[in-house]
Each structure stands twice: as structure tokens, then as C-alpha cells.
PDB file of the backbone (N, CA, C, O) and the ligand in Angstrom, with CONECT records:
HET     ZN  A 101       1
ATOM      1  N   UNK A   1      97.792  75.365 116.439  1.00  0.00           N
ATOM      2  CA  UNK A   1      98.371  76.590 115.791  1.00  0.00           C
ATOM      3  C   UNK A   1      97.407  77.730 115.954  1.00  0.00           C
ATOM      4  O   UNK A   1      96.216  77.549 115.703  1.00  0.00           O
ATOM      5  N   UNK A   2      97.835  78.839 116.342  1.00  0.00           N
ATOM      6  CA  UNK A   2      96.976  80.012 116.460  1.00  0.00           C
ATOM      7  C   UNK A   2      96.832  80.776 115.121  1.00  0.00           C
ATOM      8  O   UNK A   2      97.625  80.601 114.196  1.00  0.00           O
ATOM      9  N   UNK A   3      95.831  81.594 115.060  1.00  0.00           N
ATOM     10  CA  UNK A   3      95.580  82.319 113.854  1.00  0.00           C
ATOM     11  C   UNK A   3      96.840  83.133 113.396  1.00  0.00           C
ATOM     12  O   UNK A   3      97.505  83.670 114.281  1.00  0.00           O
ATOM     13  N   UNK A   4      97.176  83.251 112.248  1.00  0.00           N
ATOM     14  CA  UNK A   4      98.226  84.108 111.791  1.00  0.00           C
ATOM     15  C   UNK A   4      97.908  85.577 112.029  1.00  0.00           C
ATOM     16  O   UNK A   4      96.791  86.056 111.835  1.00  0.00           O
ATOM     17  N   UNK A   5      98.976  86.265 112.467  1.00  0.00           N
ATOM     18  CA  UNK A   5      98.895  87.659 112.812  1.00  0.00           C
ATOM     19  C   UNK A   5      98.665  88.367 111.405  1.00  0.00           C
ATOM     20  O   UNK A   5      99.511  88.275 110.516  1.00  0.00           O
ATOM     21  N   UNK A   6      97.541  89.043 111.254  1.00  0.00           N
ATOM     22  CA  UNK A   6      97.383  89.715 110.012  1.00  0.00           C
ATOM     23  C   UNK A   6      97.970  91.127 109.962  1.00  0.00           C
ATOM     24  O   UNK A   6      97.648  91.962 110.808  1.00  0.00           O
ATOM     25  N   UNK A   7      98.844  91.402 108.960  1.00  0.00           N
ATOM     26  CA  UNK A   7      99.484  92.618 108.884  1.00  0.00           C
ATOM     27  C   UNK A   7      98.641  93.629 108.232  1.00  0.00           C
ATOM     28  O   UNK A   7      98.339  93.510 107.044  1.00  0.00           O
ATOM     29  N   UNK A   8      98.240  94.640 108.967  1.00  0.00           N
ATOM     30  CA  UNK A   8      97.392  95.705 108.284  1.00  0.00           C
ATOM     31  C   UNK A   8      98.121  97.040 108.150  1.00  0.00           C
ATOM     32  O   UNK A   8      98.422  97.688 109.152  1.00  0.00           O
ATOM     33  N   UNK A   9      98.423  97.476 106.833  1.00  0.00           N
ATOM     34  CA  UNK A   9      99.284  98.608 106.755  1.00  0.00           C
ATOM     35  C   UNK A   9      98.543  99.879 107.242  1.00  0.00           C
ATOM     36  O   UNK A   9      97.389 100.112 106.883  1.00  0.00           O
ATOM     37  N   UNK A  10      99.203 100.653 108.028  1.00  0.00           N
ATOM     38  CA  UNK A  10      98.666 102.012 108.421  1.00  0.00           C
ATOM     39  C   UNK A  10      99.418 103.138 107.928  1.00  0.00           C
ATOM     40  O   UNK A  10     100.583 102.994 107.557  1.00  0.00           O
ATOM     41  N   UNK A  11      98.791 104.321 107.896  1.00  0.00           N
ATOM     42  CA  UNK A  11      99.478 105.570 107.553  1.00  0.00           C
ATOM     43  C   UNK A  11      98.878 106.535 108.319  1.00  0.00           C
ATOM     44  O   UNK A  11      97.753 106.368 108.789  1.00  0.00           O
ATOM     45  N   UNK A  12      99.679 107.767 108.528  1.00  0.00           N
ATOM     46  CA  UNK A  12      99.289 108.774 109.300  1.00  0.00           C
ATOM     47  C   UNK A  12      98.702 109.914 108.443  1.00  0.00           C
ATOM     48  O   UNK A  12      99.261 110.376 107.448  1.00  0.00           O
ATOM     49  N   UNK A  13      97.567 110.300 108.913  1.00  0.00           N
ATOM     50  CA  UNK A  13      96.794 111.400 108.228  1.00  0.00           C
ATOM     51  C   UNK A  13      97.578 112.742 108.490  1.00  0.00           C
ATOM     52  O   UNK A  13      97.897 113.069 109.634  1.00  0.00           O
ATOM     53  N   UNK A  14      97.881 113.517 107.364  1.00  0.00           N
ATOM     54  CA  UNK A  14      98.613 114.738 107.565  1.00  0.00           C
ATOM     55  C   UNK A  14      97.780 115.991 108.179  1.00  0.00           C
ATOM     56  O   UNK A  14      98.298 117.061 108.501  1.00  0.00           O
ATOM     57  N   UNK A  15      96.458 115.687 108.282  1.00  0.00           N
ATOM     58  CA  UNK A  15      95.612 116.743 108.761  1.00  0.00           C
ATOM     59  C   UNK A  15      95.452 116.546 110.310  1.00  0.00           C
ATOM     60  O   UNK A  15      95.669 117.490 111.070  1.00  0.00           O
ATOM     61  N   UNK A  16      95.099 115.406 110.735  1.00  0.00           N
ATOM     62  CA  UNK A  16      94.744 115.183 112.160  1.00  0.00           C
ATOM     63  C   UNK A  16      95.860 114.436 112.885  1.00  0.00           C
ATOM     64  O   UNK A  16      95.805 114.305 114.108  1.00  0.00           O
ATOM     65  N   UNK A  17      96.871 113.942 112.170  1.00  0.00           N
ATOM     66  CA  UNK A  17      97.972 113.131 112.687  1.00  0.00           C
ATOM     67  C   UNK A  17      97.554 111.762 113.275  1.00  0.00           C
ATOM     68  O   UNK A  17      98.376 111.109 113.916  1.00  0.00           O
ATOM     69  N   UNK A  18      96.278 111.306 113.068  1.00  0.00           N
ATOM     70  CA  UNK A  18      95.875 109.988 113.521  1.00  0.00           C
ATOM     71  C   UNK A  18      96.461 108.986 112.614  1.00  0.00           C
ATOM     72  O   UNK A  18      96.607 109.235 111.417  1.00  0.00           O
ATOM     73  N   UNK A  19      96.814 107.822 113.161  1.00  0.00           N
ATOM     74  CA  UNK A  19      97.220 106.681 112.362  1.00  0.00           C
ATOM     75  C   UNK A  19      96.024 105.851 112.010  1.00  0.00           C
ATOM     76  O   UNK A  19      95.239 105.534 112.904  1.00  0.00           O
ATOM     77  N   UNK A  20      95.839 105.498 110.837  1.00  0.00           N
ATOM     78  CA  UNK A  20      94.540 104.754 110.364  1.00  0.00           C
ATOM     79  C   UNK A  20      95.069 103.700 109.313  1.00  0.00           C
ATOM     80  O   UNK A  20      96.093 103.838 108.643  1.00  0.00           O
ATOM     81  N   UNK A  21      94.214 102.638 109.280  1.00  0.00           N
ATOM     82  CA  UNK A  21      94.361 101.739 108.095  1.00  0.00           C
ATOM     83  C   UNK A  21      94.196 102.456 106.793  1.00  0.00           C
ATOM     84  O   UNK A  21      93.428 103.408 106.658  1.00  0.00           O
ATOM     85  N   UNK A  22      94.989 101.934 105.783  1.00  0.00           N
ATOM     86  CA  UNK A  22      95.007 102.596 104.488  1.00  0.00           C
ATOM     87  C   UNK A  22      93.601 102.834 103.868  1.00  0.00           C
ATOM     88  O   UNK A  22      93.291 103.796 103.165  1.00  0.00           O
ATOM     89  N   UNK A  23      92.821 101.826 104.235  1.00  0.00           N
ATOM     90  CA  UNK A  23      91.403 101.916 103.676  1.00  0.00           C
ATOM     91  C   UNK A  23      90.582 103.210 104.049  1.00  0.00           C
ATOM     92  O   UNK A  23      89.718 103.716 103.333  1.00  0.00           O
ATOM     93  N   UNK A  24      90.996 103.668 105.300  1.00  0.00           N
ATOM     94  CA  UNK A  24      90.303 104.810 105.787  1.00  0.00           C
ATOM     95  C   UNK A  24      90.875 106.159 105.220  1.00  0.00           C
ATOM     96  O   UNK A  24      90.403 107.224 105.618  1.00  0.00           O
ATOM     97  N   UNK A  25      91.832 106.126 104.345  1.00  0.00           N
ATOM     98  CA  UNK A  25      92.618 107.315 103.935  1.00  0.00           C
ATOM     99  C   UNK A  25      92.493 107.456 102.453  1.00  0.00           C
ATOM    100  O   UNK A  25      92.324 106.484 101.716  1.00  0.00           O
ATOM    101  N   UNK A  26      92.586 108.765 102.008  1.00  0.00           N
ATOM    102  CA  UNK A  26      92.897 109.071 100.653  1.00  0.00           C
ATOM    103  C   UNK A  26      94.239 109.396 100.463  1.00  0.00           C
ATOM    104  O   UNK A  26      94.851 109.953 101.374  1.00  0.00           O
ATOM    105  N   UNK A  27      94.820 109.108  99.333  1.00  0.00           N
ATOM    106  CA  UNK A  27      96.198 109.462  98.981  1.00  0.00           C
ATOM    107  C   UNK A  27      96.270 110.634  97.971  1.00  0.00           C
ATOM    108  O   UNK A  27      95.680 110.551  96.894  1.00  0.00           O
ATOM    109  N   UNK A  28      96.975 111.701  98.310  1.00  0.00           N
ATOM    110  CA  UNK A  28      97.115 112.736  97.433  1.00  0.00           C
ATOM    111  C   UNK A  28      98.702 112.842  97.094  1.00  0.00           C
ATOM    112  O   UNK A  28      99.582 112.699  97.943  1.00  0.00           O
ATOM    113  N   UNK A  29      98.916 113.105  95.777  1.00  0.00           N
ATOM    114  CA  UNK A  29     100.231 112.890  95.238  1.00  0.00           C
ATOM    115  C   UNK A  29     100.737 114.277  94.576  1.00  0.00           C
ATOM    116  O   UNK A  29     100.074 114.958  93.794  1.00  0.00           O
ATOM    117  N   UNK A  30     101.955 114.544  95.011  1.00  0.00           N
ATOM    118  CA  UNK A  30     102.657 115.612  94.133  1.00  0.00           C
ATOM    119  C   UNK A  30     103.472 114.841  93.063  1.00  0.00           C
ATOM    120  O   UNK A  30     104.428 114.147  93.409  1.00  0.00           O
ATOM    121  N   UNK A  31     103.134 114.946  91.887  1.00  0.00           N
ATOM    122  CA  UNK A  31     103.752 114.091  90.767  1.00  0.00           C
ATOM    123  C   UNK A  31     105.123 114.734  90.517  1.00  0.00           C
ATOM    124  O   UNK A  31     105.332 115.886  90.898  1.00  0.00           O
ATOM    125  N   UNK A  32     106.039 114.030  89.898  1.00  0.00           N
ATOM    126  CA  UNK A  32     107.312 114.461  89.544  1.00  0.00           C
ATOM    127  C   UNK A  32     107.277 115.741  88.635  1.00  0.00           C
ATOM    128  O   UNK A  32     108.242 116.502  88.560  1.00  0.00           O
ATOM    129  N   UNK A  33     106.093 115.931  87.946  1.00  0.00           N
ATOM    130  CA  UNK A  33     105.873 117.069  87.218  1.00  0.00           C
ATOM    131  C   UNK A  33     105.431 118.340  87.964  1.00  0.00           C
ATOM    132  O   UNK A  33     105.320 119.432  87.406  1.00  0.00           O
ATOM    133  N   UNK A  34     105.177 118.108  89.312  1.00  0.00           N
ATOM    134  CA  UNK A  34     104.710 119.263  90.173  1.00  0.00           C
ATOM    135  C   UNK A  34     103.202 119.387  90.215  1.00  0.00           C
ATOM    136  O   UNK A  34     102.687 120.354  90.777  1.00  0.00           O
ATOM    137  N   UNK A  35     102.476 118.443  89.643  1.00  0.00           N
ATOM    138  CA  UNK A  35     100.980 118.466  89.784  1.00  0.00           C
ATOM    139  C   UNK A  35     100.553 117.843  91.132  1.00  0.00           C
ATOM    140  O   UNK A  35     101.205 116.944  91.662  1.00  0.00           O
ATOM    141  N   UNK A  36      99.382 118.386  91.678  1.00  0.00           N
ATOM    142  CA  UNK A  36      98.842 117.918  92.836  1.00  0.00           C
ATOM    143  C   UNK A  36      97.536 117.097  92.427  1.00  0.00           C
ATOM    144  O   UNK A  36      96.568 117.683  91.941  1.00  0.00           O
ATOM    145  N   UNK A  37      97.543 115.769  92.631  1.00  0.00           N
ATOM    146  CA  UNK A  37      96.364 114.965  92.123  1.00  0.00           C
ATOM    147  C   UNK A  37      95.995 113.993  93.098  1.00  0.00           C
ATOM    148  O   UNK A  37      96.783 113.400  93.835  1.00  0.00           O
ATOM    149  N   UNK A  38      94.650 113.849  93.062  1.00  0.00           N
ATOM    150  CA  UNK A  38      94.099 112.779  93.937  1.00  0.00           C
ATOM    151  C   UNK A  38      94.369 111.353  93.378  1.00  0.00           C
ATOM    152  O   UNK A  38      93.988 111.016  92.258  1.00  0.00           O
ATOM    153  N   UNK A  39      95.035 110.553  94.207  1.00  0.00           N
ATOM    154  CA  UNK A  39      95.550 109.297  93.700  1.00  0.00           C
ATOM    155  C   UNK A  39      94.581 108.176  94.065  1.00  0.00           C
ATOM    156  O   UNK A  39      94.687 107.561  95.125  1.00  0.00           O
ATOM    157  N   UNK A  40      93.627 107.926  93.151  1.00  0.00           N
ATOM    158  CA  UNK A  40      92.457 106.964  93.396  1.00  0.00           C
ATOM    159  C   UNK A  40      93.071 105.554  93.606  1.00  0.00           C
ATOM    160  O   UNK A  40      92.587 104.799  94.449  1.00  0.00           O
ATOM    161  N   UNK A  41      94.133 105.196  92.845  1.00  0.00           N
ATOM    162  CA  UNK A  41      94.633 103.781  92.836  1.00  0.00           C
ATOM    163  C   UNK A  41      95.649 103.649  93.956  1.00  0.00           C
ATOM    164  O   UNK A  41      95.869 102.506  94.356  1.00  0.00           O
ATOM    165  N   UNK A  42      96.271 104.619  94.495  1.00  0.00           N
ATOM    166  CA  UNK A  42      97.268 104.552  95.500  1.00  0.00           C
ATOM    167  C   UNK A  42      98.557 104.069  94.919  1.00  0.00           C
ATOM    168  O   UNK A  42      99.373 103.527  95.665  1.00  0.00           O
ATOM    169  N   UNK A  43      98.790 104.213  93.722  1.00  0.00           N
ATOM    170  CA  UNK A  43      99.996 103.710  92.981  1.00  0.00           C
ATOM    171  C   UNK A  43     100.797 104.729  92.254  1.00  0.00           C
ATOM    172  O   UNK A  43     101.870 104.441  91.724  1.00  0.00           O
ATOM    173  N   UNK A  44     100.279 105.920  92.229  1.00  0.00           N
ATOM    174  CA  UNK A  44     100.963 106.958  91.507  1.00  0.00           C
ATOM    175  C   UNK A  44     102.354 107.311  92.066  1.00  0.00           C
ATOM    176  O   UNK A  44     102.597 107.308  93.272  1.00  0.00           O
ATOM    177  N   UNK A  45     103.214 107.604  91.148  1.00  0.00           N
ATOM    178  CA  UNK A  45     104.577 108.007  91.531  1.00  0.00           C
ATOM    179  C   UNK A  45     104.532 109.465  92.104  1.00  0.00           C
ATOM    180  O   UNK A  45     103.665 110.255  91.730  1.00  0.00           O
ATOM    181  N   UNK A  46     105.475 109.792  93.008  1.00  0.00           N
ATOM    182  CA  UNK A  46     105.575 111.091  93.650  1.00  0.00           C
ATOM    183  C   UNK A  46     105.490 111.106  95.094  1.00  0.00           C
ATOM    184  O   UNK A  46     105.418 110.070  95.755  1.00  0.00           O
ATOM    185  N   UNK A  47     105.499 112.340  95.619  1.00  0.00           N
ATOM    186  CA  UNK A  47     105.419 112.488  97.093  1.00  0.00           C
ATOM    187  C   UNK A  47     104.037 112.374  97.368  1.00  0.00           C
ATOM    188  O   UNK A  47     103.209 113.109  96.829  1.00  0.00           O
ATOM    189  N   UNK A  48     103.703 111.358  98.302  1.00  0.00           N
ATOM    190  CA  UNK A  48     102.208 111.197  98.729  1.00  0.00           C
ATOM    191  C   UNK A  48     101.979 111.779 100.093  1.00  0.00           C
ATOM    192  O   UNK A  48     102.876 111.931 100.923  1.00  0.00           O
ATOM    193  N   UNK A  49     100.673 112.104 100.276  1.00  0.00           N
ATOM    194  CA  UNK A  49     100.212 112.482 101.586  1.00  0.00           C
ATOM    195  C   UNK A  49      98.847 111.884 101.808  1.00  0.00           C
ATOM    196  O   UNK A  49      97.984 111.853 100.931  1.00  0.00           O
ATOM    197  N   UNK A  50      98.695 111.401 103.052  1.00  0.00           N
ATOM    198  CA  UNK A  50      97.441 110.656 103.420  1.00  0.00           C
ATOM    199  C   UNK A  50      96.442 111.594 104.151  1.00  0.00           C
ATOM    200  O   UNK A  50      96.854 112.378 105.005  1.00  0.00           O
ATOM    201  N   UNK A  51      95.185 111.517 103.831  1.00  0.00           N
ATOM    202  CA  UNK A  51      94.229 112.395 104.570  1.00  0.00           C
ATOM    203  C   UNK A  51      93.039 111.393 104.817  1.00  0.00           C
ATOM    204  O   UNK A  51      92.726 110.534 103.993  1.00  0.00           O
ATOM    205  N   UNK A  52      92.383 111.585 106.063  1.00  0.00           N
ATOM    206  CA  UNK A  52      91.242 110.718 106.381  1.00  0.00           C
ATOM    207  C   UNK A  52      90.178 110.955 105.338  1.00  0.00           C
ATOM    208  O   UNK A  52      89.985 112.061 104.832  1.00  0.00           O
ATOM    209  N   UNK A  53      89.497 109.866 105.039  1.00  0.00           N
ATOM    210  CA  UNK A  53      88.459 110.001 104.018  1.00  0.00           C
ATOM    211  C   UNK A  53      87.242 110.928 104.619  1.00  0.00           C
ATOM    212  O   UNK A  53      86.463 111.531 103.881  1.00  0.00           O
ATOM    213  N   UNK A  54      87.187 110.961 105.881  1.00  0.00           N
ATOM    214  CA  UNK A  54      86.080 111.759 106.560  1.00  0.00           C
ATOM    215  C   UNK A  54      86.557 113.101 107.061  1.00  0.00           C
ATOM    216  O   UNK A  54      85.777 113.819 107.687  1.00  0.00           O
ATOM    217  N   UNK A  55      87.775 113.469 106.822  1.00  0.00           N
ATOM    218  CA  UNK A  55      88.173 114.807 107.206  1.00  0.00           C
ATOM    219  C   UNK A  55      87.761 115.972 106.303  1.00  0.00           C
ATOM    220  O   UNK A  55      87.517 117.085 106.771  1.00  0.00           O
ATOM    221  N   UNK A  56      87.694 115.703 105.056  1.00  0.00           N
ATOM    222  CA  UNK A  56      87.170 116.622 103.970  1.00  0.00           C
ATOM    223  C   UNK A  56      86.764 118.003 104.133  1.00  0.00           C
ATOM    224  O   UNK A  56      85.620 118.373 103.868  1.00  0.00           O
ATOM    225  N   UNK A  57      87.728 118.821 104.588  1.00  0.00           N
ATOM    226  CA  UNK A  57      87.422 120.307 104.584  1.00  0.00           C
ATOM    227  C   UNK A  57      88.048 120.987 103.401  1.00  0.00           C
ATOM    228  O   UNK A  57      89.080 121.645 103.525  1.00  0.00           O
ATOM    229  N   UNK A  58      87.420 120.830 102.236  1.00  0.00           N
ATOM    230  CA  UNK A  58      88.126 121.366 101.043  1.00  0.00           C
ATOM    231  C   UNK A  58      87.803 122.832 100.738  1.00  0.00           C
ATOM    232  O   UNK A  58      87.966 123.310  99.615  1.00  0.00           O
ATOM    233  N   UNK A  59      87.347 123.513 101.768  1.00  0.00           N
ATOM    234  CA  UNK A  59      87.295 124.918 101.602  1.00  0.00           C
ATOM    235  C   UNK A  59      87.970 125.640 102.870  1.00  0.00           C
ATOM    236  O   UNK A  59      87.657 126.778 103.218  1.00  0.00           O
ATOM    237  N   UNK A  60      88.851 124.916 103.466  1.00  0.00           N
ATOM    238  CA  UNK A  60      89.491 125.342 104.681  1.00  0.00           C
ATOM    239  C   UNK A  60      91.077 125.592 104.496  1.00  0.00           C
ATOM    240  O   UNK A  60      91.865 124.718 104.137  1.00  0.00           O
ATOM    241  N   UNK A  61      91.389 126.829 104.778  1.00  0.00           N
ATOM    242  CA  UNK A  61      92.826 127.179 104.556  1.00  0.00           C
ATOM    243  C   UNK A  61      93.851 126.503 105.499  1.00  0.00           C
ATOM    244  O   UNK A  61      95.037 126.342 105.212  1.00  0.00           O
ATOM    245  N   UNK A  62      93.262 126.125 106.656  1.00  0.00           N
ATOM    246  CA  UNK A  62      94.149 125.244 107.597  1.00  0.00           C
ATOM    247  C   UNK A  62      94.409 123.979 107.048  1.00  0.00           C
ATOM    248  O   UNK A  62      95.541 123.498 107.119  1.00  0.00           O
ATOM    249  N   UNK A  63      93.408 123.346 106.467  1.00  0.00           N
ATOM    250  CA  UNK A  63      93.549 122.071 105.768  1.00  0.00           C
ATOM    251  C   UNK A  63      94.471 122.164 104.535  1.00  0.00           C
ATOM    252  O   UNK A  63      95.237 121.250 104.231  1.00  0.00           O
ATOM    253  N   UNK A  64      94.361 123.284 103.859  1.00  0.00           N
ATOM    254  CA  UNK A  64      95.190 123.441 102.652  1.00  0.00           C
ATOM    255  C   UNK A  64      96.750 123.649 103.117  1.00  0.00           C
ATOM    256  O   UNK A  64      97.702 123.152 102.516  1.00  0.00           O
ATOM    257  N   UNK A  65      96.844 124.433 104.241  1.00  0.00           N
ATOM    258  CA  UNK A  65      98.176 124.627 104.790  1.00  0.00           C
ATOM    259  C   UNK A  65      98.885 123.363 105.205  1.00  0.00           C
ATOM    260  O   UNK A  65     100.072 123.174 104.938  1.00  0.00           O
ATOM    261  N   UNK A  66      98.128 122.492 105.869  1.00  0.00           N
ATOM    262  CA  UNK A  66      98.723 121.179 106.226  1.00  0.00           C
ATOM    263  C   UNK A  66      99.066 120.364 105.147  1.00  0.00           C
ATOM    264  O   UNK A  66     100.059 119.638 105.188  1.00  0.00           O
ATOM    265  N   UNK A  67      98.272 120.434 104.125  1.00  0.00           N
ATOM    266  CA  UNK A  67      98.597 119.628 102.877  1.00  0.00           C
ATOM    267  C   UNK A  67      99.792 120.179 102.179  1.00  0.00           C
ATOM    268  O   UNK A  67     100.667 119.425 101.753  1.00  0.00           O
ATOM    269  N   UNK A  68      99.854 121.484 102.049  1.00  0.00           N
ATOM    270  CA  UNK A  68     101.060 122.171 101.446  1.00  0.00           C
ATOM    271  C   UNK A  68     102.398 121.728 102.197  1.00  0.00           C
ATOM    272  O   UNK A  68     103.411 121.332 101.620  1.00  0.00           O
ATOM    273  N   UNK A  69     102.247 121.853 103.522  1.00  0.00           N
ATOM    274  CA  UNK A  69     103.438 121.437 104.314  1.00  0.00           C
ATOM    275  C   UNK A  69     103.844 120.012 104.061  1.00  0.00           C
ATOM    276  O   UNK A  69     105.025 119.711 103.891  1.00  0.00           O
ATOM    277  N   UNK A  70     102.894 119.161 104.038  1.00  0.00           N
ATOM    278  CA  UNK A  70     103.114 117.687 103.832  1.00  0.00           C
ATOM    279  C   UNK A  70     103.604 117.426 102.498  1.00  0.00           C
ATOM    280  O   UNK A  70     104.428 116.517 102.395  1.00  0.00           O
ATOM    281  N   UNK A  71     103.232 118.091 101.390  1.00  0.00           N
ATOM    282  CA  UNK A  71     103.690 117.887 100.074  1.00  0.00           C
ATOM    283  C   UNK A  71     104.915 118.847  99.679  1.00  0.00           C
ATOM    284  O   UNK A  71     105.545 118.725  98.629  1.00  0.00           O
ATOM    285  N   UNK A  72     105.153 119.764 100.605  1.00  0.00           N
ATOM    286  CA  UNK A  72     106.209 120.798 100.276  1.00  0.00           C
ATOM    287  C   UNK A  72     106.004 121.386  99.003  1.00  0.00           C
ATOM    288  O   UNK A  72     106.902 121.379  98.161  1.00  0.00           O
ATOM    289  N   UNK A  73     104.834 121.922  98.782  1.00  0.00           N
ATOM    290  CA  UNK A  73     104.505 122.655  97.525  1.00  0.00           C
ATOM    291  C   UNK A  73     103.353 123.603  97.832  1.00  0.00           C
ATOM    292  O   UNK A  73     102.500 123.330  98.677  1.00  0.00           O
ATOM    293  N   UNK A  74     103.358 124.740  97.108  1.00  0.00           N
ATOM    294  CA  UNK A  74     102.232 125.611  97.233  1.00  0.00           C
ATOM    295  C   UNK A  74     101.057 125.137  96.433  1.00  0.00           C
ATOM    296  O   UNK A  74     101.225 124.692  95.297  1.00  0.00           O
ATOM    297  N   UNK A  75      99.888 125.215  96.980  1.00  0.00           N
ATOM    298  CA  UNK A  75      98.670 124.737  96.262  1.00  0.00           C
ATOM    299  C   UNK A  75      97.842 125.917  96.009  1.00  0.00           C
ATOM    300  O   UNK A  75      97.414 126.575  96.957  1.00  0.00           O
ATOM    301  N   UNK A  76      97.586 126.231  94.794  1.00  0.00           N
ATOM    302  CA  UNK A  76      96.760 127.463  94.515  1.00  0.00           C
ATOM    303  C   UNK A  76      95.374 127.103  94.690  1.00  0.00           C
ATOM    304  O   UNK A  76      94.992 125.952  94.903  1.00  0.00           O
ATOM    305  N   UNK A  77      94.526 128.262  94.582  1.00  0.00           N
ATOM    306  CA  UNK A  77      93.033 128.113  94.821  1.00  0.00           C
ATOM    307  C   UNK A  77      92.350 127.195  93.933  1.00  0.00           C
ATOM    308  O   UNK A  77      91.535 126.371  94.349  1.00  0.00           O
ATOM    309  N   UNK A  78      92.699 127.338  92.610  1.00  0.00           N
ATOM    310  CA  UNK A  78      92.101 126.454  91.699  1.00  0.00           C
ATOM    311  C   UNK A  78      92.424 124.941  91.743  1.00  0.00           C
ATOM    312  O   UNK A  78      91.562 124.087  91.537  1.00  0.00           O
ATOM    313  N   UNK A  79      93.756 124.652  92.032  1.00  0.00           N
ATOM    314  CA  UNK A  79      94.176 123.382  92.240  1.00  0.00           C
ATOM    315  C   UNK A  79      93.484 122.693  93.500  1.00  0.00           C
ATOM    316  O   UNK A  79      93.006 121.560  93.440  1.00  0.00           O
ATOM    317  N   UNK A  80      93.475 123.472  94.626  1.00  0.00           N
ATOM    318  CA  UNK A  80      92.849 123.069  95.739  1.00  0.00           C
ATOM    319  C   UNK A  80      91.345 122.645  95.584  1.00  0.00           C
ATOM    320  O   UNK A  80      90.830 121.645  96.083  1.00  0.00           O
ATOM    321  N   UNK A  81      90.734 123.602  94.792  1.00  0.00           N
ATOM    322  CA  UNK A  81      89.249 123.417  94.539  1.00  0.00           C
ATOM    323  C   UNK A  81      88.983 122.232  93.692  1.00  0.00           C
ATOM    324  O   UNK A  81      88.035 121.486  93.935  1.00  0.00           O
ATOM    325  N   UNK A  82      89.850 122.029  92.638  1.00  0.00           N
ATOM    326  CA  UNK A  82      89.703 120.886  91.717  1.00  0.00           C
ATOM    327  C   UNK A  82      89.952 119.553  92.590  1.00  0.00           C
ATOM    328  O   UNK A  82      89.226 118.566  92.467  1.00  0.00           O
ATOM    329  N   UNK A  83      90.935 119.602  93.396  1.00  0.00           N
ATOM    330  CA  UNK A  83      91.302 118.476  94.214  1.00  0.00           C
ATOM    331  C   UNK A  83      90.084 117.982  95.052  1.00  0.00           C
ATOM    332  O   UNK A  83      89.674 116.822  95.097  1.00  0.00           O
ATOM    333  N   UNK A  84      89.571 119.079  95.717  1.00  0.00           N
ATOM    334  CA  UNK A  84      88.407 118.714  96.676  1.00  0.00           C
ATOM    335  C   UNK A  84      87.245 118.110  95.801  1.00  0.00           C
ATOM    336  O   UNK A  84      86.642 117.091  96.137  1.00  0.00           O
ATOM    337  N   UNK A  85      86.978 118.821  94.649  1.00  0.00           N
ATOM    338  CA  UNK A  85      85.986 118.380  93.780  1.00  0.00           C
ATOM    339  C   UNK A  85      86.140 116.880  93.300  1.00  0.00           C
ATOM    340  O   UNK A  85      85.186 116.104  93.366  1.00  0.00           O
ATOM    341  N   UNK A  86      87.302 116.526  92.845  1.00  0.00           N
ATOM    342  CA  UNK A  86      87.646 115.152  92.535  1.00  0.00           C
ATOM    343  C   UNK A  86      87.354 114.171  93.675  1.00  0.00           C
ATOM    344  O   UNK A  86      86.779 113.100  93.481  1.00  0.00           O
ATOM    345  N   UNK A  87      87.758 114.569  94.816  1.00  0.00           N
ATOM    346  CA  UNK A  87      87.583 113.671  95.957  1.00  0.00           C
ATOM    347  C   UNK A  87      86.141 113.591  96.387  1.00  0.00           C
ATOM    348  O   UNK A  87      85.675 112.512  96.754  1.00  0.00           O
ATOM    349  N   UNK A  88      85.413 114.697  96.355  1.00  0.00           N
ATOM    350  CA  UNK A  88      84.026 114.653  96.725  1.00  0.00           C
ATOM    351  C   UNK A  88      83.216 113.883  95.690  1.00  0.00           C
ATOM    352  O   UNK A  88      82.317 113.136  96.075  1.00  0.00           O
ATOM    353  N   UNK A  89      83.493 114.030  94.375  1.00  0.00           N
ATOM    354  CA  UNK A  89      82.727 113.270  93.452  1.00  0.00           C
ATOM    355  C   UNK A  89      83.099 111.836  93.568  1.00  0.00           C
ATOM    356  O   UNK A  89      82.216 111.010  93.340  1.00  0.00           O
ATOM    357  N   UNK A  90      84.264 111.439  93.885  1.00  0.00           N
ATOM    358  CA  UNK A  90      84.657 110.003  94.089  1.00  0.00           C
ATOM    359  C   UNK A  90      83.946 109.420  95.233  1.00  0.00           C
ATOM    360  O   UNK A  90      83.516 108.268  95.176  1.00  0.00           O
ATOM    361  N   UNK A  91      83.794 110.210  96.332  1.00  0.00           N
ATOM    362  CA  UNK A  91      83.097 109.711  97.598  1.00  0.00           C
ATOM    363  C   UNK A  91      81.574 109.527  97.163  1.00  0.00           C
ATOM    364  O   UNK A  91      80.956 108.556  97.599  1.00  0.00           O
ATOM    365  N   UNK A  92      81.007 110.369  96.379  1.00  0.00           N
ATOM    366  CA  UNK A  92      79.593 110.292  96.135  1.00  0.00           C
ATOM    367  C   UNK A  92      79.217 109.469  94.974  1.00  0.00           C
ATOM    368  O   UNK A  92      78.038 109.345  94.642  1.00  0.00           O
ATOM    369  N   UNK A  93      80.271 108.857  94.295  1.00  0.00           N
ATOM    370  CA  UNK A  93      80.009 107.989  93.165  1.00  0.00           C
ATOM    371  C   UNK A  93      79.120 106.759  93.464  1.00  0.00           C
ATOM    372  O   UNK A  93      78.843 105.964  92.566  1.00  0.00           O
TER     373      UNK A  93
HETATM  374 ZN    ZN A 101      92.627 112.787 109.610  1.00  0.00          ZN2+
END
């Protein structure tokens, strides 16, 4: 018997459009209440968008534009800044 084929779930990054294993991605969620949050657990309800863990341009309007398109919602300056801060502090934990 050969080794069982391991199923590795992959997702597409909304910034660079590369497919990656979920481990290499962060999930950002637009909650049913319309908040934009960093989903540490990957289990939050809402519309999710995946971004590479190493893409991190949290001061970049192009990055924000792609995230807005993926989540179909406007992301204001403060929300975008707080989102970036949450992710950066998670990375450096
Ligand atoms: Zn990417």
C-alpha cells in the first residue's frame, strides 16, 4: 500500500493571487455587522479574504484597494491602520 494522499487545503491570496496552503495565509473577515477584523482563529463568520502572511503592506493604498474589492466594502483609514497593527503585533508575538 502506498502512502495516503494528504489533502492540504489551499486558498488564493487576494493581493498577489497566488494559491498557498492555509498556513501561509492570514484571514480577514467582514463580519455580518460590517466590521473588518483580523481572524486569528480562521473560524469567524462573515465574508473572508486571505492574504499572504508575508505580503504585509499595511500602509499601501493598492493593498487596501484589493482588500476592499475582495471584501466588497470600503475600509477607512483608521480601520485599515488598526487591522495592520493587529496583524503586525500578531506576527511579532
Ligand atoms: Zn499574496
